[in-house]
C-alpha positions in Angstrom: 34.8 23.0 -48.3 32.5 20.2 -48.6 29.6 20.0 -46.4 27.6 16.9 -45.3 24.1 16.8 -46.6 21.3 17.7 -44.3 19.6 14.5 -44.1 22.6 12.9 -42.5 22.5 15.8 -39.7 19.0 15.1 -39.1 19.5 11.3 -38.7 22.4 11.9 -36.6 20.4 14.1 -34.4 17.7 11.6 -34.2 20.1 8.9 -33.1 21.7 11.1 -30.5 18.4 12.2 -29.2 17.0 8.8 -29.0 20.1 7.3 -27.2 20.1 10.1 -24.8 16.4 9.7 -23.9 16.9 5.9 -23.4 19.8 6.5 -21.2 18.1 9.0 -19.1 14.8 7.2 -18.8 16.3 3.7 -18.2 19.8 4.5 -16.4 19.6 7.8 -14.8 16.1 8.5 -13.8 14.0 5.3 -14.3 10.4 5.2 -13.2 9.8 3.7 -9.9 6.2 2.5 -8.9 5.4 2.6 -5.2 2.0 2.1 -3.3 0.2 0.7 -6.5 -3.4 -0.2 -6.0 -4.0 -4.0 -6.1 -6.6 -3.4 -8.9 -3.6 -2.5 -11.3 -1.5 -5.5 -10.6 -0.9 -8.3 -13.1 -2.9 -11.4 -12.5 -0.1 -13.5 -10.9 0.6 -10.6 -8.3 -3.1 -10.3 -7.5 -3.1 -14.0 -6.7 -0.1 -13.6 -4.6 -1.9 -10.7 -2.8 -5.0 -12.8 -2.2 -2.8 -15.7 -0.7 -1.0 -12.7 1.6 -4.4 -11.5 2.8 -5.5 -15.0 3.8 -2.1 -15.4 5.5 -2.6 -12.3 7.5 -6.0 -13.1 8.3 -4.8 -16.4 9.7 -2.3 -14.8 11.9 -4.3 -11.7 13.2 -8.0 -12.8 12.9 -8.8 -9.2 11.9 -11.9 -9.9 9.6 -12.5 -6.0 9.1 -8.7 -5.6 7.9 -9.2 -8.8 5.7 -12.3 -7.3 4.2 -10.7 -4.0 3.6 -7.9 -5.5 1.9 -10.3 -7.7 -0.3 -12.1 -4.5 -1.2 -8.8 -3.0 -2.5 -9.0 -5.6 -5.1 -12.0 -3.9 -6.7 -15.7 -4.9 -7.1 -15.0 -8.3 -7.8 -12.6 -8.8 -4.8 -14.7 -11.4 -3.1 -15.6 -13.3 -6.1 -11.8 -13.2 -7.2 -10.8 -14.6 -3.8 -13.2 -17.5 -4.6 -11.9 -17.9 -8.2 -8.3 -18.2 -6.8 -9.3 -20.7 -4.2 -11.2 -22.9 -6.7 -7.9 -23.0 -8.9 -5.8 -23.8 -5.9 -8.1 -26.7 -5.2 -8.1 -27.9 -8.8 -4.2 -27.6 -9.0 -4.0 -29.4 -5.5 -2.0 -26.8 -4.1 -0.4 -26.7 -0.5 -3.4 -27.9 1.8 -2.4 -25.4 4.4 -2.6 -22.6 2.1 -6.1 -23.8 0.8 -7.2 -24.0 4.5 -6.4 -20.4 5.0 -7.8 -19.2 1.8 -11.0 -21.3 2.4 -11.4 -19.6 5.9 -11.0 -16.2 4.4 -13.4 -16.9 1.6 -16.1 -18.3 3.9 -15.8 -15.5 6.4 -16.2 -12.7 3.8 -19.3 -14.7 2.5 -18.1 -16.7 -0.4 -18.9 -20.3 -0.4 -18.7 -23.3 -2.8 -19.1 -26.8 -2.0 -15.5 -27.6 -3.0 -14.6 -25.8 0.2 -16.4 -28.2 2.5 -13.3 -30.6 2.7 -11.1 -27.7 4.0 -13.6 -26.1 6.5 -13.4 -27.0 10.1 -16.0 -29.8 11.0 -17.5 -27.4 13.6 -17.9 -24.6 11.2 -20.7 -24.2 9.0 -20.6 -22.2 5.7 -21.5 -18.6 5.9 -24.9 -17.8 4.5 
């Protein structure tokens, strides 16, 4: 009776093991992320999150909640809001979105002269 060489059994076992591992990990029990901290989001999703904060603030005028959400972006949260705003101004994005983000940035204490055209005429910049 002829037996197959041992390396073939090892290779066959590896192929079956990797195949089962991939099937279990990707098909049967894939990893699901929920309640992720905004600091771990990719940059494009962090930008969307900043815009959502500005939209929410425009709707409910709750500065404390907006500051809390900006704080969830990490230590650089307020500066990141300003960075997103400047990039939107330079790209000449939707003016209404820029105005909402300008109001948020100004109210959390971030200011740059580029915000002036988007601030209400009666409102002065935050110190």
